[in-house]
C-alpha positions in Angstrom: 176.7 84.1 73.1 173.3 84.3 75.2 173.0 85.9 78.1 171.1 83.8 80.8 167.9 86.2 82.1 166.6 85.2 86.0 163.3 83.3 85.3 162.0 84.8 88.1 162.2 88.3 86.8 160.8 87.4 83.5 157.9 85.6 84.9 157.1 88.2 86.8 158.0 91.4 84.1 155.5 88.8 81.7 152.5 89.2 84.2 153.3 92.9 84.6 153.2 93.6 81.0 150.1 91.8 80.3 148.5 93.0 83.5 149.4 96.9 81.9 148.0 96.0 78.7 144.6 94.5 79.7 144.1 97.3 82.1 145.0 100.3 79.1 142.6 98.3 76.9 140.0 97.9 78.9 139.9 101.9 80.5 139.7 102.8 76.6 143.3 104.2 76.7 144.0 102.0 73.5 142.5 99.7 70.9 143.5 97.5 68.7 147.1 97.3 68.2 148.0 101.2 68.9 151.2 101.1 70.8 153.4 98.6 72.3 154.9 97.9 76.0 158.4 96.8 76.9 160.4 96.5 80.1 163.8 96.1 80.8 164.8 92.5 82.7 167.9 92.3 83.7 170.6 92.6 81.2 168.0 91.8 78.5 164.3 93.1 77.5 160.8 92.0 77.1 158.9 93.3 74.4 155.3 93.0 73.0 155.1 91.4 69.4 154.5 93.5 66.5 150.6 94.8 66.0 149.4 92.8 69.4 146.2 94.0 70.6 147.6 95.2 74.3 143.8 93.7 75.5 144.6 90.0 74.4 148.5 89.9 74.9 149.9 86.3 75.6 152.3 86.2 77.9 154.3 83.6 76.7 154.4 85.6 73.1 156.4 87.9 74.4 159.9 88.6 72.7 162.4 88.3 74.8 165.8 89.6 73.7 168.9 89.2 75.9 172.0 92.5 75.9 173.3 91.2 72.7 169.8 91.7 71.3 169.4 87.7 69.9 165.9 86.5 70.6 165.7 84.2 73.3 161.9 83.4 73.5 158.6 84.6 72.3 157.5 86.4 68.5 159.7 88.7 67.0 159.0 92.5 67.3 159.9 93.6 63.7 162.4 96.2 64.1 164.3 94.0 67.2 165.5 91.8 64.8 168.6 94.4 64.3 169.1 95.4 67.4 172.8 93.9 68.2 173.1 95.6 72.0 171.8 97.9 74.0 172.4 101.1 72.1 171.0 99.6 69.3 167.7 98.8 71.0 167.4 102.0 72.4 167.9 103.7 69.5 165.6 101.6 67.1 163.1 102.1 70.0 163.5 106.2 69.1 163.7 106.2 65.5 160.2 105.4 64.5 159.0 108.1 66.4 161.8 110.7 65.2 161.1 109.8 61.2 157.4 110.2 61.9 157.6 113.7 63.2 160.4 114.5 60.7 158.1 112.6 57.9 154.5 114.4 58.4 155.6 118.4 58.3 158.8 117.2 55.1 155.7 116.1 53.2 153.3 119.3 54.0 156.6 121.1 52.9 156.6 119.2 49.7 152.9 119.0 48.8 152.9 122.8 49.6 156.2 124.2 47.8 154.8 121.6 44.4 151.5 123.4 44.4 152.8 126.4 45.0 155.0 125.9 42.0 152.4 124.1 39.8 149.8 127.2 40.1 152.5 130.3 39.2 155.2 130.7 40.8 156.4 134.1 41.8 153.4 136.2 42.4 152.0 133.3 44.5 154.6 133.5 46.9 154.9 137.1 47.3 152.8 136.6 51.0 155.2 134.3 52.1 157.4 136.4 54.2 159.0 134.0 56.1 161.6 132.7 53.9 165.1 132.9 54.0 166.7 131.7 57.4 166.0 128.6 59.8 166.4 130.7 62.9 163.9 133.0 61.4 161.5 130.9 62.0 161.9 130.7 65.5 162.0 134.2 66.0 158.3 134.7 64.4 155.5 135.0 66.6 153.2 133.6 64.0 155.1 130.3 64.4 154.3 130.3 68.4 150.4 131.2 67.4 150.7 128.5 64.7 151.8 126.3 67.5 149.2 127.0 69.9 146.3 127.1 67.4 147.8 123.2 66.7 148.3 122.4 70.4 144.5 122.9 71.0 143.2 121.0 68.4 145.4 118.0 68.5 144.2 118.2 72.3 140.7 117.4 70.9 142.0 115.1 68.6 144.2 112.5 71.0 140.9 112.8 73.5 138.3 111.8 70.7 140.8 108.9 69.3 142.1 107.6 72.9 138.7 107.9 74.7 136.3 106.9 72.0 135.2 103.6 73.3 135.0 104.8 76.5 132.6 107.1 75.3 130.8 105.0 73.4 130.4 102.5 76.5 129.0 105.4 78.3 125.7 105.8 76.4 124.5 102.3 77.3 126.2 100.2 74.8 127.9 97.0 76.5 130.3 94.2 74.6 133.6 95.0 73.1 132.4 93.9 69.4 129.3 96.7 69.3 131.4 99.3 71.2 134.3 99.0 68.7 131.9 98.8 65.6 129.8 101.8 66.7 133.6 103.4 67.4 134.2 104.0 63.9 131.0 105.5 63.1 132.1 108.9 64.4 134.8 108.2 62.4 133.1 107.8 59.0 131.3 111.3 59.5 135.0 112.8 59.8 135.7 111.3 56.6 133.0 112.9 54.6 133.4 116.0 56.8 136.9 116.5 55.8 136.1 116.2 52.5 132.9 118.7 52.5 135.3 121.2 54.5 138.4 120.8 52.3 136.6 121.2 48.8 134.6 124.2 50.4 137.6 125.8 51.6 139.7 125.8 48.3 136.4 126.6 46.2 135.9 129.8 48.2 139.8 130.5 49.0 138.6 130.8 52.4 140.4 129.5 55.4 139.7 130.5 58.5 136.3 130.3 59.2 136.2 126.8 57.6 139.0 126.1 60.5 136.8 127.8 63.1 133.8 126.0 62.6 134.8 122.3 62.5 136.5 123.4 66.0 133.2 124.5 67.3 131.4 121.7 66.0 134.0 119.5 67.9 133.4 121.9 71.5 130.0 121.5 71.0 130.0 117.2 70.4 132.4 116.7 73.1 130.1 118.5 75.8 128.9 116.6 78.8 125.2 118.0 77.9 125.6 116.0 74.4 127.4 113.0 75.0 125.8 111.9 78.2 122.0 112.8 77.5 120.4 109.4 78.5 120.0 108.5 74.4 122.2 106.4 72.8 121.3 107.5 69.3 121.9 111.5 70.5 125.0 110.8 71.7 126.3 108.8 69.1 125.0 111.6 66.5 126.9 113.9 69.0 130.0 111.9 69.0 130.0 112.2 65.4 129.5 115.8 65.1 132.6 116.1 67.7 134.9 113.3 65.4 133.7 115.3 61.8 134.5 118.8 63.7 137.9 117.9 65.5 139.7 115.8 62.7 138.6 118.1 60.4 141.1 120.6 62.0 144.1 118.7 61.1 144.2 118.9 57.7 142.8 122.5 57.3 144.7 123.8 59.7 148.0 123.5 57.5 146.6 126.0 55.4 147.5 128.8 57.7 151.4 128.4 58.4 152.4 127.7 55.0 150.2 130.7 53.9 153.9 133.0 55.3 156.5 130.3 55.7 158.0 129.7 52.5 161.8 128.6 51.5 164.4 127.3 54.5 162.3 128.5 57.2 159.0 126.7 56.5 161.0 123.6 56.9 162.1 124.4 60.6 158.3 126.2 61.0 156.5 123.1 60.3 158.6 120.9 62.0 158.4 123.2 65.5 154.9 123.2 65.0 154.4 119.8 64.7 156.4 119.4 67.6 154.8 121.6 70.1 151.6 120.6 68.7 151.8 117.0 69.6 153.0 117.6 72.7 148.9 117.7 73.3 149.7 113.7 72.6 150.9 113.2 75.9 148.7 116.1 77.9 145.5 115.2 76.4 145.0 111.7 77.4 147.0 112.0 80.7 144.9 115.1 82.0 141.4 113.5 81.0 142.4 110.3 83.4 144.0 112.7 85.9 141.4 115.6 86.5 138.5 113.0 86.4 140.0 110.7 89.2 141.2 114.1 91.1 137.2 115.2 90.8 135.2 112.0 90.4 133.3 114.0 87.6 133.6 112.8 84.1 131.7 116.0 82.8 134.7 118.4 83.8 137.4 117.2 81.6 134.6 117.6 78.8 134.7 121.2 79.7 137.9 121.5 79.9 138.4 119.9 76.5 135.6 122.0 74.7 137.3 124.8 76.2 140.4 124.2 74.6 138.8 123.8 71.2 137.0 127.1 71.5 140.2 128.9 72.5 142.3 127.6 69.7 139.1 128.5 66.7 139.4 132.1 68.7 142.9 132.0 68.0 142.6 131.4 64.3 140.7 134.2 64.0 143.4 136.8 64.5 145.4 135.3 62.1 145.4 137.8 59.2 142.5 136.9 56.6 144.5 138.5 53.6 147.6 136.3 54.2 145.3 133.2 54.9 142.6 133.3 53.1 144.5 131.8 49.3 
């Protein structure tokens, strides 16, 4: 049986979701169809449709479901067709994130172990000193060092991803379409850089400096002097250098923990690193906005980000080259 929801509350919630989505989009916090918004209304929920652009929400198309998970109005939000009650609603909100969080380190572990077996087995795994038990990963100081390094890199990565449209706009570009097109340029530079650095690291069997150099590139590119220099071309070049550096750090980083983690401990170790590091996904965008609001300066958050990337590079150099350079 479908539960009636109060029209006034639904209308207010619709307007608020549209307002918040538009605000997030205009501030550059989200782009395209990144993320979604939901609100509880009485015993039901309002949910933005799957793949809806938050900056262009139609209040009448928001999915309205009752306490039993039955759709009352609006477009379908794909996964929520399986909602049957309030408990399954929250489960389905949680599971996509949990699946993604576990899937990423799982793929890394699988690919690493597969590569080790294909390369040559026993001799090549001798350097993996943390192998036996899950709890060994929690007791290993190097795992927590990896958490710190990855956290620093993700800080820069999320800042760049969330704020790229704002960075491009600050160079003097106007209009959503030109900003959107030019925002893609730094990511194309990152695509090239990732391939070049990855091939070089494999060919030379050197990991630390192939991680440190991109991190420092990101710090230089994100510096206020580089991004806010009065020239659109130079600023876009600086953003391209920043993206090439910051986004290259992520794939190259995983060669460090997989160099000493093996066996059962690898599953726990990689999950710890991924979980702790990705907390920066919340800290970074929130920190930039908070510092900017508190100081009224757009430069101070950039200095903080640049310092964070330098700190990550310095921490990366403390790893044992004889262990990670493989």
